C-alpha positions as CSV (number, residue, x, y, z in Angstrom):
1,M,27.8,-4.7,29.6
2,D,26.3,-4.0,26.7
3,A,22.6,-3.4,26.8
4,S,20.1,-5.7,25.3
5,P,19.3,-5.2,21.9
6,S,16.2,-3.5,21.4
7,P,13.3,-5.6,20.2
8,P,12.0,-5.0,16.2
9,P,9.4,-2.9,15.9
10,L,5.7,-4.7,15.9
11,L,4.0,-4.1,12.4
12,L,0.2,-4.3,13.5
13,V,-2.5,-4.6,10.9
14,H,-6.1,-5.1,11.7
15,G,-8.9,-6.9,10.2
16,W,-11.9,-5.8,8.2
17,A,-14.1,-3.1,9.5
18,L,-12.0,-2.1,12.0
19,G,-9.1,0.2,12.4
20,P,-5.5,0.8,13.9
21,G,-7.7,1.8,17.2
22,L,-7.8,-1.9,17.7
23,W,-4.3,-2.5,19.1
24,R,-4.7,0.5,21.7
25,P,-5.0,-2.5,24.5
26,L,-2.1,-4.4,23.7
27,L,0.1,-1.5,23.0
28,T,-0.7,-0.6,26.8
29,L,0.5,-3.9,28.0
30,L,3.9,-3.4,26.0
31,P,5.2,0.0,27.1
32,G,8.4,1.1,25.3
33,W,7.9,-1.7,22.3
34,P,8.0,0.3,19.2
35,A,5.0,-0.1,17.0
36,H,3.9,0.7,13.4
37,R,0.0,0.8,13.1
38,L,-1.3,0.6,9.8
39,D,-4.6,1.5,8.6
40,L,-6.6,-0.1,6.1
41,G,-8.8,2.5,5.4
42,F,-12.3,1.4,6.0
43,F,-12.9,4.3,8.2
44,G,-10.6,6.8,7.1
45,P,-7.7,7.6,4.7
46,P,-5.2,4.5,4.2
47,R,-1.9,4.4,5.8
48,L,0.2,1.5,4.5
49,E,3.9,2.4,4.8
50,L,5.9,-0.5,6.1
51,P,8.6,0.7,8.5
52,P,12.2,1.0,6.8
53,G,14.1,-1.7,9.2
54,P,13.3,-5.1,10.7
55,F,9.8,-5.5,12.0
56,L,7.8,-8.2,13.8
57,A,4.2,-8.5,11.6
58,V,1.2,-9.1,13.3
59,G,-1.9,-9.3,11.7
60,H,-5.5,-9.6,13.0
61,S,-8.1,-11.7,11.0
62,M,-8.0,-10.4,7.5
63,G,-4.9,-8.3,8.4
64,F,-3.0,-11.5,8.6
65,A,-4.0,-12.1,4.9
66,W,-2.8,-9.1,3.9
67,L,0.4,-9.3,5.4
68,L,1.0,-12.5,3.4
69,R,-0.3,-10.9,0.4
70,T,2.4,-7.8,0.9
71,L,5.0,-10.1,1.9
72,A,4.6,-12.5,-0.9
73,E,4.6,-8.9,-3.5
74,D,7.4,-7.1,-1.6
75,P,10.6,-9.0,-1.7
76,A,12.4,-6.2,0.4
77,A,9.7,-6.3,3.1
78,D,9.7,-9.8,3.4
79,R,13.5,-9.8,4.2
80,R,13.0,-7.5,6.6
81,C,10.2,-9.4,8.4
82,Q,11.5,-11.6,11.4
83,G,8.4,-13.3,12.5
84,L,4.3,-13.5,12.1
85,I,1.9,-13.5,14.6
86,A,-1.9,-14.4,13.5
87,L,-4.5,-13.4,15.9
88,G,-8.0,-15.0,14.6
89,G,-6.1,-14.9,11.3
90,F,-5.9,-17.3,8.3
91,P,-4.2,-17.6,4.7
92,R,-7.8,-18.2,3.1
93,F,-11.1,-17.3,4.4
94,V,-13.8,-18.6,1.9
95,Q,-14.2,-22.3,1.3
96,G,-12.7,-24.2,-1.7
97,E,-12.4,-27.8,-3.0
98,D,-9.6,-28.5,-0.8
99,Y,-10.3,-25.7,1.9
100,P,-14.1,-27.3,3.0
101,H,-13.8,-25.7,6.4
102,G,-13.7,-22.1,5.2
103,V,-16.6,-19.7,5.0
104,P,-19.2,-20.3,2.4
105,L,-18.5,-18.1,-0.6
106,R,-22.3,-16.9,-0.5
107,M,-22.1,-15.3,3.1
108,I,-19.6,-12.9,1.8
109,Q,-21.5,-12.2,-1.4
110,R,-24.7,-11.4,0.8
111,M,-22.4,-9.0,2.8
112,R,-21.7,-7.2,0.0
113,Q,-25.5,-6.9,-1.2
114,R,-26.2,-5.7,2.0
115,L,-23.8,-3.3,2.4
116,A,-24.6,-1.4,-0.6
117,H,-28.2,-0.6,0.7
118,S,-27.9,-1.0,4.7
119,P,-24.0,-0.4,5.3
120,D,-24.9,0.7,9.3
121,A,-26.8,-2.5,9.7
122,V,-24.0,-4.9,8.4
123,L,-21.4,-3.1,10.3
124,R,-23.5,-3.3,13.6
125,E,-24.1,-7.3,13.3
126,F,-20.5,-7.7,12.2
127,G,-19.5,-5.9,15.4
128,Q,-22.0,-7.9,17.4
129,R,-20.9,-11.4,15.8
130,S,-16.9,-10.1,16.4
131,G,-17.3,-9.4,20.1
132,F,-16.0,-5.9,19.1
133,P,-17.0,-2.1,18.9
134,L,-16.6,-0.5,15.4
135,P,-13.3,1.2,16.1
136,L,-15.0,4.6,16.3
137,G,-18.7,3.5,16.9
138,L,-21.4,4.2,15.0
139,D,-23.4,5.7,17.8
140,A,-20.8,7.8,19.2
141,P,-19.9,11.4,18.5
142,P,-18.2,11.9,15.8
143,P,-19.8,9.7,13.3
144,P,-17.4,7.4,11.0
145,T,-16.4,8.3,7.8
146,R,-17.4,5.1,6.6
147,R,-15.6,4.2,3.1
148,L,-17.9,1.9,1.4
149,D,-15.5,1.5,-1.5
150,A,-13.2,0.1,1.1
151,L,-15.4,-2.2,2.9
152,D,-16.7,-3.5,-0.2
153,Q,-13.2,-4.4,-1.8
154,G,-12.5,-5.7,1.4
155,L,-15.0,-8.2,1.1
156,E,-14.1,-8.6,-2.6
157,Q,-10.5,-9.6,-1.4
158,L,-11.6,-11.9,1.6
159,A,-13.4,-13.7,-1.3
160,Q,-10.5,-14.1,-3.5
161,W,-7.5,-14.3,-1.4
162,D,-5.4,-17.4,-1.0
163,H,-2.1,-17.1,0.5
164,R,-1.5,-20.7,1.6
165,P,1.3,-21.2,-1.1
166,F,3.2,-18.4,0.5
167,L,2.7,-19.6,4.1
168,A,3.7,-23.1,3.4
169,A,7.0,-21.9,2.2
170,W,7.5,-19.4,5.5
171,N,10.5,-20.4,7.5
172,R,10.8,-18.0,10.1
173,P,9.1,-18.1,13.5
174,L,5.1,-18.2,13.4
175,A,2.9,-18.1,15.8
176,L,-1.1,-18.4,16.5
177,L,-3.3,-17.2,18.9
178,A,-7.3,-18.0,18.3
179,A,-10.5,-18.5,20.2
180,R,-12.9,-21.3,20.6
181,D,-15.8,-19.0,20.5
182,D,-15.1,-17.0,17.6
183,L,-18.1,-16.7,15.2
184,I,-16.1,-15.2,12.0
185,V,-13.0,-17.4,12.0
186,P,-14.6,-20.8,13.5
187,P,-12.1,-23.4,15.3
188,A,-12.3,-25.6,12.1
189,L,-11.1,-22.9,9.5
190,T,-8.4,-22.0,11.8
191,Q,-7.3,-25.6,12.4
192,S,-7.6,-26.3,8.9
193,A,-5.5,-23.2,7.7
194,F,-2.1,-24.0,10.3
195,A,-2.8,-27.6,10.9
196,T,0.1,-29.0,8.8
197,L,2.8,-26.0,9.4
198,P,5.8,-26.7,11.6
199,A,4.7,-23.5,13.7
200,A,5.0,-22.4,17.0
201,A,1.4,-22.1,17.6
202,L,-0.6,-21.2,20.8
203,P,-3.6,-23.4,22.0
204,L,-6.8,-22.5,21.1
205,R,-9.1,-20.4,24.2
206,D,-12.4,-19.3,24.9
207,H,-11.3,-15.6,24.6
208,P,-11.0,-13.1,23.5
209,R,-13.3,-13.4,20.7
210,H,-12.6,-12.2,17.2
């Protein structure tokens, strides 16, 4: 009897102010499952090369919006993507006239202003609110190499990106996992972003936090 086919590799994309180390706990639960972890470059050199063959894309928070943008701009990558999984993800982050449950733009603007003169405070507060330690730990040796230009650009992208049209046209498997107590991506934002999609979505749970 032929062996069952291998699953497609996971393409894993972390969120703002995090890094590929975010995925270590998940990958320990999936021994033998091939994975390709991208690095958006907030604490070191970016690593953005996509796998050459089919993949299953998993995006956390901003990482899900990054995936939508990348697939929309790269038809070849889009054809190779066999499904999408959003972990606390969204196609748009900030409020708009037709998106009232998004995060107020002024919050992003205020973070960008503070990031320029108090980056450690901004990152610590984000870590506390998100429930995640920073990927390398601001207080743990060796200190991380903060890339303020990349962090600021990420906030600008969160303020600008709106990939709802691409997501609305998505016709392959799509799953969503979100948390009821997420302080970064509140449930109303998640429900607003995904409620109209014919997607196989997992229910909101009280853990883990963002």
